[in-house]
PAZAPA-4460 file (N, C-alpha, C; in steps of 0.05 Angstrom, whole numbers, plus 32768, in hexadecimal, padded with zeros to 4 digits):
% residues 168
    n_x    n_y    n_z   ca_x   ca_y   ca_z    c_x    c_y    c_z   seq   type   mol
   7846   81E4   8415   7843   81FB   8405   785D   820A   8405     1      M     A
   7867   8212   83ED   7880   8220   83EB   787B   823E   83EE     2      L     A
   788C   8249   83FE   788A   8266   8401   789E   8274   83EE     3      R     A
   7895   8287   83E2   78A6   8296   83D0   78B6   82AB   83E0     4      R     A
   78D0   82A9   83DD   78E1   82BC   83EC   78E5   82D5   83DB     5      V     A
   78DF   82EB   83E5   78E3   8304   83D7   78FF   830D   83DA     6      E     A
   790B   8314   83C4   7926   831F   83C5   7925   833C   83CC     7      R     A
   7935   8344   83DE   7935   8361   83E4   7942   8370   83CD     8      P     A
   793A   8389   83CA   7946   839A   83B5   7964   839D   83BB     9      A     A
   7975   839D   83A6   7991   839F   83AA   7998   83BB   83B7    10      P     A
   79AA   83B9   83CA   79B2   83D2   83D7   79C7   83E0   83C5    11      T     A
   79CF   83F8   83CE   79E3   8407   83BF   79FE   83F7   83BF    12      Q     A
   7A06   83EB   83D5   7A1F   83DC   83D6   7A1E   83C4   83C4    13      V     A
   7A07   83B6   83C5   7A05   839E   83B3   7A06   83A6   8396    14      E     A
   79FA   83BD   838F   79FA   83C6   8374   7A17   83CE   836B    15      R     A
   7A25   83DB   837E   7A41   83E2   8378   7A52   83C9   8374    16      E     A
   7A4E   83B5   8384   7A5E   839C   8381   7A57   838E   8367    17      L     A
   7A3E   838D   835F   7A36   8380   8346   7A40   8390   832E    18      M     A
   7A40   83AB   8330   7A4B   83BB   831A   7A6A   83B7   8318    19      E     A
   7A77   83B5   832F   7A94   83AF   832F   7A9A   8394   8322    20      A     A
   7A8A   8380   8328   7A8D   8366   831C   7A89   8368   82FE    21      L     A
   7A75   8376   82F5   7A70   8379   82D9   7A87   8387   82CA    22      Q     A
   7A92   839B   82D7   7AA9   83A9   82CA   7AC1   8396   82C8    23      R     A
   7AC5   8386   82DD   7ADB   8373   82DC   7AD7   835D   82C6    24      L     A
   7ABE   8354   82C4   7AB8   8340   82AF   7ABD   834B   8294    25      V     A
   7AB6   8365   8290   7ABA   8372   8276   7AD7   837A   8271    26      E     A
   7AE7   8379   8285   7B03   837F   8282   7B0A   839C   8282    27      G     A
   7AF9   83AD   828E   7AFE   83C9   828F   7AFA   83D4   82AC    28      R     A
   7B0B   83CC   82BE   7B08   83D5   82DA   7B0F   83F2   82DD    29      P     A
   7B03   83FF   82F1   7B09   841B   82F7   7B21   841E   8309    30      A     A
   7B27   840A   8319   7B3E   840B   832B   7B58   840A   831B    31      N     A
   7B6B   841B   8321   7B83   841D   8312   7B94   8404   8312    32      A     A
   7B97   83F7   832A   7BA6   83DE   832C   7B99   83C8   831C    33      D     A
   7B7F   83C6   831E   7B71   83B1   830F   7B71   83B7   82F1    34      L     A
   7B71   83D0   82E9   7B72   83D7   82CD   7B8D   83CF   82C1    35      A     A
   7BA3   83D3   82D0   7BBD   83CA   82C7   7BBE   83AC   82C4    36      R     A
   7BB3   839E   82D7   7BB2   8381   82D5   7BA1   8378   82BE    37      K     A
   7B8C   8386   82B8   7B7B   837F   82A1   7B8A   8383   8287    38      A     A
   7B9A   8398   8285   7BA9   839E   826D   7BBE   8388   8268    39      Q     A
   7BCA   837E   827E   7BDE   8368   827B   7BD1   834D   8279    40      R     A
   7BB7   834B   827C   7BA9   8332   827B   7BAC   8321   8294    41      G     A
   7BB2   832E   82AA   7BB7   8320   82C3   7BA0   8324   82D7    42      M     A
   7B8A   8330   82CE   7B73   8335   82E0   7B63   831C   82E6    43      L     A
   7B60   8316   82FF   7B50   82FF   8307   7B37   8309   8316    44      K     A
   7B21   82FC   8311   7B09   8304   831E   7B06   82F3   8337    45      I     A
   7B06   8300   834E   7B01   82F3   8368   7AF6   8307   837B    46      N     A
   7AF0   82FE   8393   7AE3   830F   83A7   7AF4   8328   83AD    47      V     A
   7B0E   8325   83AF   7B1F   833C   83B5   7B1F   8351   839F    48      S     A
   7B21   8348   8386   7B22   835B   8370   7B07   8369   836D    49      T     A
   7AF1   835B   8371   7AD7   8369   836F   7AD4   837D   8385    50      V     A
   7ADC   8376   839D   7ADA   8389   83B4   7AEC   83A1   83AF    51      A     A
   7B04   839C   83A4   7B17   83B2   839F   7B0C   83C4   8389    52      K     A
   7AFF   83B9   8374   7AF4   83C9   835F   7ADC   83D9   8369    53      E     A
   7ACD   83CE   837C   7AB6   83DC   8387   7ABE   83EF   839E    54      A     A
   7AD7   83EF   83A5   7AE2   83FE   83BC   7AD2   83F7   83D6    55      T     A
   7ACE   83DE   83DA   7AC0   83D4   83F2   7AD1   83BF   83FF    56      R     A
   7ACA   83B8   8418   7AD8   83A3   8426   7AD1   8388   841A    57      S     A
   7AE5   8377   8418   7AE0   835C   840D   7AD1   834B   841F    58      R     A
   7AD0   8351   8439   7AC1   8341   844C   7AA3   8342   8447    59      T     A
   7A9A   8355   8437   7A7D   8357   8430   7A75   833F   841F    60      L     A
   7A88   8333   8410   7A80   831D   83FE   7A93   8305   8400    61      V     A
   7AA5   8305   8414   7ABA   82F0   8414   7AB3   82D6   8421    62      S     A
   7A9F   82D4   8431   7A99   82BB   843F   7A7C   82B2   843A    63      H     A
   7A76   829A   8442   7A5C   828E   843C   7A45   829D   8448    64      D     A
   7A48   82A8   845F   7A32   82B7   846C   7A36   82D5   846A    65      R     A
   7A3E   82DD   8452   7A44   82FA   844D   7A2A   830A   844B    66      C     A
   7A2D   8324   844A   7A16   8336   8448   7A09   8336   842D    67      A     A
   7A18   832F   8418   7A0D   832F   83FD   7A12   8315   83EF    68      Y     A
   7A02   8300   83F5   7A06   82E5   83EA   7A01   82E4   83CC    69      P     A
   79EF   82F5   83C1   79EB   82F5   83A4   7A04   82FF   8395    70      R     A
   7A11   8313   839F   7A29   831D   8393   7A3F   8308   8395    71      V     A
   7A41   82FB   83AD   7A55   82E6   83B0   7A51   82CF   839D    72      R     A
   7A38   82C7   8399   7A32   82B1   8386   7A3A   82BA   8369    73      T     A
   7A34   82D2   8362   7A3B   82DC   8347   7A5A   82DC   8344    74      A     A
   7A68   82E5   8358   7A85   82E5   8357   7A90   82C9   8354    75      I     A
   7A86   82B7   8364   7A8F   829B   8363   7A8A   828E   8348    76      L     A
   7A74   8296   833B   7A6E   828C   8320   7A82   8295   830C    77      N     A
   7A8D   82AD   830F   7AA1   82B7   82FC   7ABD   82AF   8302    78      Y     A
   7AC2   82A5   831A   7ADD   829D   8321   7AE4   8284   8312    79      M     A
   7AFE   8282   830A   7B07   8269   82FD   7B09   8253   8312    80      S     A
   7B01   823B   830B   7B03   8225   831F   7B20   8220   8327    81      P     A
   7B24   821A   8340   7B40   8214   8348   7B4A   81FB   833B    82      P     A
   7B63   81FC   8333   7B6F   81E4   8325   7B73   81CE   833A    83      T     A
   7B6C   81B7   8333   7B6F   81A0   8344   7B8C   8197   8344    84      R     A
   7B96   8192   835C   7BB2   8189   835E   7BB7   816E   8350    85      G     A
   7BCD   816C   8344   7BD4   8153   8336   7BE2   8140   834A    86      S     A
   7BE3   8127   8343   7BF1   8115   8355   7C0F   811A   8353    87      S     A
   7C1D   8111   8367   7C3A   8116   8368   7C48   8109   8351    88      I     A
   7C3E   80F1   8349   7C4B   80E3   8332   7C48   80F4   8319    89      A     A
   7C31   8100   8314   7C2C   8110   82FC   7C3E   8129   82FD    90      E     A
   7C40   8135   8314   7C51   814D   8317   7C6E   8145   8311    91      V     A
   7C77   812F   831D   7C93   8126   8319   7C98   8120   82FB    92      N     A
   7C85   8113   82EE   7C88   810C   82D2   7C8A   8125   82C1    93      R     A
   7C79   8139   82C7   7C7A   8152   82B8   7C94   8161   82BD    94      R     A
   7C9C   8162   82D6   7CB5   8170   82DC   7CCE   8162   82D0    95      L     A
   7CCD   8147   82D0   7CE4   8139   82C4   7CE5   813E   82A5    96      R     A
   7CCE   813F   8298   7CCE   8144   827C   7CD7   8161   8276    97      S     A
   7CCF   8174   8287   7CD8   818F   8284   7CF6   8191   8288    98      E     A
   7D00   8182   829C   7D1C   8182   82A2   7D2C   8177   828B    99      N     A
   7D22   8161   827F   7D30   8155   8268   7D31   8168   8251   100      A     A
   7D1B   8175   824C   7D1A   8189   8236   7D2D   81A0   823B   101      E     A
   7D2F   81A9   8253   7D42   81BF   825A   7D5F   81B5   8256   102      L     A
   7D64   819D   825E   7D7F   8192   825B   7D87   8190   823D   103      R     A
   7D73   8188   822D   7D78   8186   8210   7D7E   81A2   8204   104      R     A
   7D6E   81B6   820D   7D72   81D1   8202   7D8D   81DC   820C   105      S     A
   7D95   81D6   8224   7DB0   81DF   822E   7DC6   81D2   821E   106      I     A
   7DC3   81B8   8218   7DD7   81AA   8208   7DDA   81B6   81EC   107      K     A
   7DC3   81BC   81E0   7DC4   81C8   81C5   7DD0   81E4   81C6   108      L     A
   7DCA   81F3   81DB   7DD6   820E   81DE   7DF4   820C   81E2   109      A     A
   7DFD   81F9   81F2   7E1A   81F5   81F6   7E28   81ED   81DC   110      R     A
   7E1B   81DC   81CC   7E27   81D4   81B3   7E29   81EB   81A0   111      E     A
   7E14   81FC   819F   7E14   8213   818E   7E2A   8227   8197   112      A     A
   7E2D   822A   81B1   7E42   823C   81BB   7E5D   8232   81B4   113      M     A
   7E62   8218   81B6   7E7C   820C   81B0   7E82   8210   8192   114      A     A
   7E6E   820D   8181   7E72   8211   8164   7E79   822E   815F   115      A     A
   7E6B   8240   816D   7E71   825D   8169   7E8E   8264   8172   116      M     A
   7E96   8258   8189   7EB1   825D   8193   7EC6   8253   817F   117      V     A
   7EC1   823B   8174   7ED3   8230   8160   7ED5   8241   8148   118      R     A
   7EBE   824B   813F   7EBD   825C   8127   7ECB   8276   812D   119      R     A
   7EC8   8281   8145   7ED6   829A   814C   7EF4   8296   814D   120      M     A
   7EFD   827F   8156   7F1A   8279   8156   7F24   8277   813A   121      E     A
   7F15   826B   8127   7F1E   8269   810B   7F1F   8285   80FF   122      C     A
   7F0B   8295   8104   7F0B   82B1   80F9   7F22   82C1   8105   123      V     A
   7F28   82BE   811F   7F3E   82CC   812B   7F59   82C3   811E   124      K     A
   7F5B   82A9   811A   7F74   829E   810E   7F77   82AA   80F2   125      H     A
   7F63   82AA   80E2   7F64   82B6   80C7   7F6B   82D3   80C8   126      E     A
   7F5F   82E2   80DB   7F65   82FE   80DD   7F82   8303   80E5   127      A     A
   7F8C   82F2   80F8   7FA8   82F5   80FF   7FBB   82F0   80E7   128      D     A
   7FB4   82DB   80D7   7FC4   82D6   80BF   7FC4   82ED   80AC   129      R     A
   7FAC   82F9   80A8   7FAA   8310   8096   7FBA   8328   80A1   130      E     A
   7FBA   832C   80BC   7FC9   8342   80C7   7FE7   833E   80C3   131      V     A
   7FF0   8325   80C7   800D   831F   80C3   8014   8323   80A5   132      L     A
   8003   831B   8093   8009   831E   8077   800A   833C   8070   133      A     A
   7FF8   834C   807B   7FF9   8368   8076   8012   8375   8081   134      A     A
   801B   836C   8099   8033   8376   80A4   804B   836F   8092   135      Q     A
   804C   8357   8088   8062   834F   8076   8061   8360   805D   136      R     A
   804A   8365   8052   8048   8375   8039   8052   8392   803F   137      R     A
   804B   839C   8057   8054   83B7   805E   8072   83B8   8061   138      E     A
   807E   83A4   806E   809B   83A3   8071   80AA   83A1   8056   139      Q     A
   809D   8392   8044   80AA   838D   802A   80AA   83A7   801A   140      R     A
   8097   83B7   801D   8096   83D0   800F   8092   83CB   7FF1   141      G     A
   80A2   83D9   7FE0   809F   83D7   7FC3   80B1   83C1   7FB7   142      N     A
   80BE   83B1   7FC7   80CF   839C   7FBC   80BF   8387   7FAD   143      R     A
   80CE   837A   7F9B   80C2   8364   7F8C   80BC   834D   7F9E   144      D     A
   80A3   8342   7F9E   809C   832C   7FAF   80AB   8312   7FA8   145      P     A
   80B6   8311   7F8F   80C4   82F9   7F87   80E2   82FA   7F8D   146      N     A
   80EA   8310   7F99   8106   8314   7F9F   810F   8302   7FB5   147      E     A
   8127   82F7   7FB3   8131   82E6   7FC8   813E   82F7   7FDE   148      I     A
   8138   82F0   7FF6   8142   8300   800D   8160   82FF   800E   149      A     A
   816D   8315   8011   818A   8317   8014   8199   8318   7FFA   150      G     A
   818C   8316   7FE3   8199   8316   7FC9   8193   8331   7FBC   151      V     A
   81A8   833D   7FB2   81A4   8357   7FA5   819A   8352   7F89   152      Q     A
   8187   8361   7F7F   817A   835C   7F65   818E   8360   7F4E   153      P     A
   81A2   8370   7F51   81B5   8375   7F3A   81CA   8360   7F38   154      N     A
   81CC   834F   7F4B   81E0   833A   7F4A   81D3   831F   7F45   155      R     A
   81D9   8312   7F30   81CD   82F8   7F2A   81DF   82E2   7F33   156      I     A
   81D3   82D0   7F41   81E2   82B9   7F4C   81DE   82A2   7F39   157      T     A
   81F2   8291   7F37   81EF   827A   7F25   81DA   8267   7F2F   158      P     A
   81C9   825E   7F1E   81B5   824A   7F25   81B8   8233   7F13   159      T     A
   81AA   821F   7F17   81AB   8207   7F07   81A4   820D   7EEA   160      I     A
   8191   821E   7EE6   8189   8225   7ECB   81A0   8234   7EBD   161      L     A
   81AC   8247   7ECC   81C1   8256   7EC0   81D9   8244   7EB8   162      N     A
   81DF   8232   7ECA   81F5   821F   7EC5   81ED   820D   7EAE   163      V     A
   81D5   8204   7EAD   81CC   81F2   7E97   81CD   8201   7E7C   164      F     A
   81C4   821A   7E7C   81C4   8229   7E63   81E1   822F   7E5A   165      Q     A
   81F3   8234   7E6D   820E   823A   7E66   821C   8222   7E5A   166      D     A
   8215   820A   7E62   8222   81F2   7E5A   821A   81EA   7E3D   167      S     A
   8207   81F5   7E31   81FE   81EE   7E17   8210   81F9   7E02   168      R     A
***
């Protein structure tokens, strides 16, 4: 014959712990630290956070033979399952692929930087040429740009054309 076990009425502490769990599940904790974590999306539901939210000791629900096993069971149901460790070969394979991807991105970044440096050198070279041209124009002043250096404009020197025209 099965005996029916009567559950005792929840105590004030158990009620506080269950209310704290409910607030954490809903994402609106009353504790300031936990509220900041909830805003950043970093809030995890576990024994410590529920106890902190309820402002109680975590030892009340942290071990198998705790004072509030129903609260502990509820907390464990809301906890995310621990991720199972991968084999070393899988971890190595994943890390090697990440490493290769990072090396490719570094190579592309270096190529882009080299192209930018080359372009900057070309722009600097063009700017230097323009500065020199401006300096020459400034030195020349109002003189005729077709004037031959060292020749006075009022004195005409014989050229092949002049000689050719004179011989006709």
